[in-house]
C-alpha positions as CSV (number, residue, x, y, z in Angstrom):
1,M,70.0,-65.0,-113.5
2,Q,68.5,-63.2,-110.5
3,E,70.9,-60.7,-109.0
4,R,72.2,-61.9,-105.6
5,Q,72.1,-58.4,-104.1
6,V,69.8,-55.4,-104.7
7,S,71.5,-52.0,-104.9
8,L,69.7,-49.5,-102.6
9,E,71.1,-46.4,-104.3
10,G,68.3,-44.2,-105.5
11,R,65.6,-46.2,-103.7
12,W,63.3,-44.8,-101.1
13,A,62.4,-46.5,-97.8
14,L,59.6,-45.6,-95.4
15,V,60.4,-46.6,-91.9
16,T,57.7,-46.1,-89.3
17,G,58.6,-45.1,-85.8
18,A,62.0,-44.1,-87.0
19,G,62.6,-41.1,-84.7
20,K,64.4,-43.1,-82.0
21,R,65.5,-46.5,-80.7
22,I,65.4,-49.4,-83.1
23,G,63.6,-47.5,-85.8
24,A,66.2,-44.7,-86.0
25,T,68.9,-47.3,-86.3
26,I,67.1,-49.1,-89.1
27,A,66.8,-45.7,-90.9
28,R,70.5,-45.0,-90.5
29,T,71.5,-48.5,-91.6
30,L,69.4,-48.4,-94.7
31,H,70.7,-44.9,-95.5
32,G,74.3,-46.0,-95.0
33,A,73.7,-48.8,-97.6
34,G,72.6,-46.2,-100.1
35,A,68.8,-45.8,-99.6
36,N,67.0,-42.6,-99.1
37,V,64.6,-42.6,-96.1
38,A,61.3,-41.1,-95.1
39,V,61.5,-41.0,-91.3
40,H,58.0,-41.5,-89.9
41,Y,57.1,-40.4,-86.4
42,F,54.0,-40.0,-84.3
43,R,54.9,-38.0,-81.1
44,S,58.7,-37.9,-81.5
45,A,58.9,-35.0,-84.0
46,D,62.1,-33.5,-82.7
47,D,63.8,-36.9,-82.6
48,A,62.7,-37.6,-86.2
49,E,64.0,-34.2,-87.4
50,R,67.4,-34.9,-85.8
51,V,67.6,-38.3,-87.6
52,A,66.6,-36.7,-90.9
53,A,69.1,-33.9,-90.4
54,Q,71.9,-36.4,-89.8
55,L,71.1,-38.3,-92.9
56,N,70.9,-35.2,-95.0
57,E,74.2,-34.0,-93.7
58,A,75.7,-37.3,-94.9
59,R,74.0,-37.1,-98.2
60,A,72.0,-34.1,-99.3
61,N,68.2,-34.4,-100.0
62,S,68.2,-38.0,-99.0
63,A,65.8,-37.9,-96.0
64,F,62.7,-36.1,-94.7
65,T,60.2,-36.6,-91.9
66,V,56.5,-37.5,-92.2
67,G,54.2,-37.5,-89.2
68,G,51.0,-39.3,-88.5
69,D,49.0,-41.6,-86.3
70,I,49.2,-45.0,-88.1
71,R,46.4,-46.4,-86.0
72,K,44.0,-44.5,-88.2
73,V,43.5,-45.8,-91.8
74,P,43.1,-42.3,-93.4
75,E,46.5,-41.4,-91.8
76,T,48.2,-44.4,-93.3
77,E,46.9,-43.4,-96.7
78,R,48.0,-39.8,-96.2
79,I,51.5,-40.8,-95.1
80,V,52.1,-42.9,-98.1
81,A,50.6,-40.2,-100.4
82,E,52.9,-37.6,-98.8
83,V,56.0,-39.9,-99.4
84,I,55.0,-40.5,-103.0
85,A,54.4,-36.7,-103.6
86,R,57.9,-36.0,-102.4
87,T,59.7,-39.0,-104.0
88,G,57.7,-40.3,-106.8
89,R,58.4,-43.9,-105.7
90,L,58.5,-46.3,-102.8
91,D,60.8,-49.3,-102.7
92,I,60.9,-50.4,-99.1
93,L,58.4,-50.3,-96.3
94,V,59.6,-51.2,-92.8
95,N,56.7,-51.5,-90.3
96,N,58.6,-50.8,-87.1
97,A,56.3,-48.5,-85.1
98,S,54.7,-50.3,-82.1
99,T,53.1,-49.8,-78.8
100,F,54.1,-52.1,-76.0
101,Y,52.8,-52.3,-72.4
102,P,51.3,-54.9,-70.0
103,T,47.6,-55.5,-69.9
104,P,46.9,-57.9,-67.0
105,L,43.7,-59.8,-67.4
106,G,41.0,-58.2,-65.4
107,T,42.2,-54.7,-66.2
108,V,42.1,-54.7,-70.0
109,T,40.2,-51.8,-71.5
110,E,38.8,-51.5,-75.0
111,E,41.0,-48.5,-75.5
112,Q,44.1,-50.6,-74.8
113,W,42.8,-53.3,-77.2
114,H,42.5,-50.9,-80.0
115,D,45.8,-49.1,-79.3
116,L,47.8,-52.4,-79.3
117,I,46.0,-54.1,-82.1
118,D,45.8,-51.0,-84.3
119,S,49.5,-50.1,-83.9
120,N,50.9,-53.6,-84.2
121,L,48.6,-55.3,-86.6
122,K,46.1,-53.0,-88.4
123,A,48.7,-50.3,-89.3
124,P,51.1,-52.6,-91.1
125,L,48.2,-54.0,-93.1
126,F,46.8,-50.7,-94.2
127,L,50.3,-49.2,-94.9
128,A,51.1,-52.1,-97.1
129,Q,47.7,-51.7,-98.9
130,A,48.3,-48.0,-99.4
131,A,51.9,-48.6,-100.7
132,L,50.9,-51.6,-102.8
133,P,51.0,-50.0,-106.3
134,Y,54.3,-48.3,-105.7
135,L,56.0,-51.3,-104.1
136,K,54.7,-53.5,-107.0
137,A,56.1,-51.0,-109.6
138,A,59.4,-51.0,-107.8
139,H,59.5,-54.8,-107.2
140,G,60.0,-53.7,-103.6
141,S,60.1,-55.2,-100.2
142,I,58.2,-55.1,-96.9
143,V,59.8,-55.9,-93.6
144,N,57.6,-56.2,-90.5
145,I,59.2,-55.9,-87.0
146,V,57.5,-58.7,-85.1
147,D,58.6,-60.1,-81.7
148,I,59.7,-63.4,-80.3
149,H,56.6,-63.2,-78.0
150,S,54.4,-63.6,-81.1
151,Q,55.2,-67.3,-80.5
152,R,55.6,-67.6,-76.8
153,P,53.4,-65.6,-74.5
154,L,54.8,-62.9,-72.2
155,R,53.0,-62.8,-68.8
156,H,50.5,-60.0,-68.5
157,H,50.6,-59.1,-72.2
158,V,47.3,-60.7,-73.3
159,V,46.8,-58.1,-76.0
160,Y,50.3,-57.3,-77.2
161,G,51.2,-61.0,-77.8
162,P,48.2,-61.8,-80.0
163,A,48.7,-58.5,-81.9
164,K,52.3,-59.6,-82.8
165,A,51.1,-63.1,-83.5
166,G,48.7,-61.6,-86.0
167,L,51.5,-59.6,-87.5
168,A,53.5,-62.8,-88.0
169,M,50.6,-64.3,-89.9
170,L,50.0,-61.1,-91.8
171,T,53.7,-61.3,-92.9
172,R,53.2,-64.7,-94.3
173,S,49.9,-63.9,-95.9
174,L,51.2,-60.8,-97.6
175,A,54.2,-62.8,-98.9
176,K,51.9,-65.3,-100.5
177,D,49.5,-62.7,-102.0
178,L,52.1,-60.2,-103.2
179,A,54.6,-62.6,-104.8
180,P,56.4,-62.5,-107.2
181,E,56.5,-58.7,-107.4
182,I,57.0,-57.9,-103.7
183,R,58.9,-59.8,-101.1
184,V,57.6,-59.7,-97.5
185,N,59.5,-60.8,-94.4
186,G,59.8,-60.2,-90.7
187,V,62.3,-59.7,-88.0
188,S,61.5,-60.9,-84.5
189,P,63.7,-59.1,-81.8
190,G,64.4,-60.6,-78.5
191,A,66.0,-58.6,-75.6
192,I,67.5,-55.7,-77.5
193,L,66.5,-52.5,-75.6
194,W,64.8,-52.5,-72.3
195,P,61.4,-50.6,-72.3
196,E,61.8,-46.9,-72.0
197,G,60.1,-47.0,-68.6
198,G,62.6,-49.5,-67.4
199,I,62.1,-52.8,-65.8
200,P,63.5,-54.1,-62.4
201,E,67.0,-55.5,-62.4
202,N,65.9,-59.0,-61.2
203,V,63.5,-59.2,-64.2
204,Q,66.4,-58.2,-66.5
205,Q,68.5,-61.0,-65.1
206,T,65.7,-63.5,-65.4
207,I,65.4,-62.7,-69.1
208,L,69.2,-62.9,-69.7
209,R,69.3,-66.3,-68.1
210,Q,66.9,-67.4,-70.8
211,V,69.3,-66.2,-73.5
212,P,72.0,-68.7,-74.6
213,L,74.3,-65.8,-75.6
214,K,73.9,-64.4,-72.1
215,R,73.5,-60.7,-73.2
216,T,71.2,-58.3,-74.8
217,G,71.4,-57.5,-78.4
218,A,71.8,-54.0,-80.0
219,P,69.6,-52.1,-82.3
220,E,72.2,-52.6,-85.0
221,D,71.5,-56.3,-84.8
222,I,67.9,-55.7,-85.8
223,A,68.9,-53.1,-88.4
224,S,71.4,-55.5,-90.0
225,A,68.7,-58.2,-90.3
226,V,66.4,-55.7,-92.0
227,L,69.2,-54.8,-94.4
228,Y,69.8,-58.4,-95.2
229,L,66.2,-59.1,-96.0
230,V,65.8,-55.9,-98.1
231,R,69.1,-56.0,-100.0
232,D,70.7,-59.4,-99.9
233,A,67.9,-62.0,-99.5
234,T,66.5,-61.8,-103.0
235,Y,65.2,-65.4,-102.9
236,V,63.6,-65.1,-99.4
237,T,60.0,-64.2,-98.7
238,G,57.5,-65.1,-96.1
239,Q,60.2,-65.7,-93.4
240,I,60.5,-64.3,-89.9
241,L,64.0,-64.1,-88.6
242,A,64.5,-64.3,-84.9
243,V,67.3,-62.0,-83.7
244,D,67.3,-62.9,-80.0
245,G,70.6,-64.4,-78.9
246,G,69.0,-67.9,-79.2
247,R,66.2,-67.2,-76.6
248,S,63.5,-68.6,-78.8
249,I,65.2,-72.0,-78.9
250,G,63.3,-72.5,-75.6
251,W,62.8,-70.9,-72.2
């Protein structure tokens, strides 16, 4: 009979964009459940080093950092190769890294197109491809961090929304192609953390009025969903779990 829960002890996870915010919380949560973690970063080297140091303080030799621009295919291959060189295995891939900003129609540049598509859609595909033999050998798991706006458009985000919609379809496509050896699922956050640049108070209140639970979520809510999909959901693949306080019911 299939085990109802997978032990994460001795397993290695690669979490992209794990130096801060939701990615850092995902790394800490998986680590707290027994996994070892490769903490990926692009520009947030100092933040990533702090996360890895905290994890290693809790359990020696259980974390390290790996830098790289995942928008570039050779970098995705190098990142996975570096993880394998240091660990000898890869059991979990969490595609969390993302770029997010408005691109009002009439102002969209080709550079913005490539930045948003490459970080949100291309990178998860090529990371999965680079990691494929190792995840298959481990009967591992991929979790993609999608977005509730992959289903309902966000005004002035005519590139970001389609990129995340593509990631949702990629999640399902990979689940079909990689079964039964690898499970692939997604988590779609709602209002969890406001953008780093901040948004006006009236916009925040408008969003919260659309949330049945009438509050923002926390990074731990997303991390707990990732942990569930990786550790507990052994008969779940091809699913995208909305963690949004009910917002995607309709707004």
